[in-house]
N, C-alpha and C positions, 0 to 999 in steps of 0.2 A: 387436530389437537397437537400442541407443541410437545416435543420430546427432548429431554436433555441428556447429554452424555459427558463423561469426564475426559474424553479423548476423541481424536479423529479416527474413526473406524475405516476399514478398506472401502466400504460403500460410500462413505462421506468423501474420501479422497477421490474416488472415481467421479463423483458428482462435481467436486470442485475443479478437477482437471478438465472436465468437459465444458465448463463455462468460459465464455469469452470476456466477461466483465465481472469485476467485483467492486464493492464499495467499502471504504474505510471510514470509520467514525472515531473521533477523538475530541477531547475537551480538556482545557486547563481547569484549575480550581475555580476560576471566574472567567467571565467573558463568553464568547460565542462557542457553540458546539459546531464542529466541522464534519461534513459528510462529503466524500469525494469519490467519483468514479475512477476506476483504474482498468487497464487492459494491457495489450501488447505483450502477452506471454511473460509477465513480470512477476509471477508468484510461484513459489516452490514449497512443497510440504517436505520437511526434513525428518519428520517422525510423528508419532501419534499426538504429541503435544507441542510441536514446533512448526511454525510457518515463517518463511522469510519472503519479503517482496522488495523488488527493485523500484525505487522511486526516481523517475526521470524528472528533469527540470520542468517546472511548470510555473504558472502565474503566481502561485502562493506557496507557502511552506508551513501550513498550519499544523500538520501532524507532528513535525519535528519540534516545533515550539511547544505544543501541548505536552509532548513526552518529557520535555525538560522540567515541567511542573508536576504532572501526574502521569505515570507511565501506563495508563490503561488504554486499551484499543479494542474496537469491535470491527470485525470483517464480516461482510454479508454478500451472499450470492443468491441470485434468483434464476430459476429455470425459465428462460424466454423461449425455449424450444422443448419439445417432448413433454414428459410427465411434469406436472406442477410440483414445485418445492421451493422453499426458502430455507437457507441455512445461514446461521450466524456462528462465528467463533469469537468468544470473549476471552480476554486475557490481558497480560501486561507485555510491554514491548520496550525495546531500546533502539536508538538510532545509531547506525554505523556509517561513518563517513569514509571517503577514500583515504584519508590521513590516518585512520585507526588501524591498529595492528591486525585485527581479524578481517579487515576488508577483503584482502586477497583471497582468503579461504572461502568466504561467503560469495564473492563475485564469481567464483568458478561454477556456481550453480546456474548461471545464466549464459545464454549464447552471446557471443560478441556482436551484438546488434549495434547499429549506429544510433546516435542520440546520446544525450548527456546522462550519465549515471550519477545522479546527485547524492543519493543515500540508499542504504538498504535498511529496512526495518526488520528486526528480529523479534518475533512474537512468541511468547510462551502461552499456549492455549490452555485455559483452565476449564472452560465449558464450551460444548458444541450444542446448539439447539436447532432442531428442524421444525418446520411448520408447513402447512398444506400448500400455500402459494396459489390457491384457487383464484385469487383476484389479480394475479400478475398476467398481463397480456402476452400473447404469443408474438414473437418477432422473428424475422428471417435474418440470419447473419449474412452480410455481403462481403465485407473485407475489413482489414485494419486500415485506419487512416494513416497517411504518411506525412502529415503536416508537421508533427513534432520532430521527426527525423530530418526533414528538409530544413526546418528552422535551426536545428542544432548544427547541421553541416554548414549552413551559411554563417552562423555565429562563430564556430570554432571554439576550442576549449577556453582560450583567454577571453573571448567575447561572452561565453557563458559564465565564467567566473565574475566578470563585471556585472552581468545580469543578476547573479546571485547576490552580489553586494548591494545592488540598487533595489532589487525586488524581492529577495528571498531571505534577507537577514532578520526581518521582524514579521510577526503574525499581524493580522488585521487589528488585533487588540494591543499591538505594540510590544509583545513579548519577544525576546530573542529566540532564534531558532537553532543556533549552533553551527550553521552552515559555514560561517566565516572562520571557525576555529579560534574564536576569541575568548576561550576559557569558560564559556557558559554552557558547555554540554554536560 
């Protein structure tokens, strides 16, 4: 049976911090709904109603584009090890770019890992929901993948900025993402 809460309780935080993967869901007012897996120790809980997560360069930039239109976001975690559970955090979010004044403060929440730090998403959590997770299979965690880090090292910062311009400036529905700082954030 699903249970809903108006905040992230300590038990919820322990569960979230134990997971190696989370999923983000977002959608603009029209077009496709996007669901994307995330990992690489890129999420921090800053309070009972606040989560930030570091978004590294990827093949798309749907979440940033969606938030420019409708600032709603859902995060989801599944227990792939141990006791079964699914947890979702529902709320509103904003995109913070390296050019934004509060980037430096938010970036201090993350280790100086290699790879491109494209954006940080700052989410105000309105509802937390837990459910059984009985249908989620068990998996063994082996290791983080290093492909993104190697790709970023090879590209370098200027190469990544070119990639952002070519591949991350628009969503698959043609909406601006704000990555280029062209006044659409």
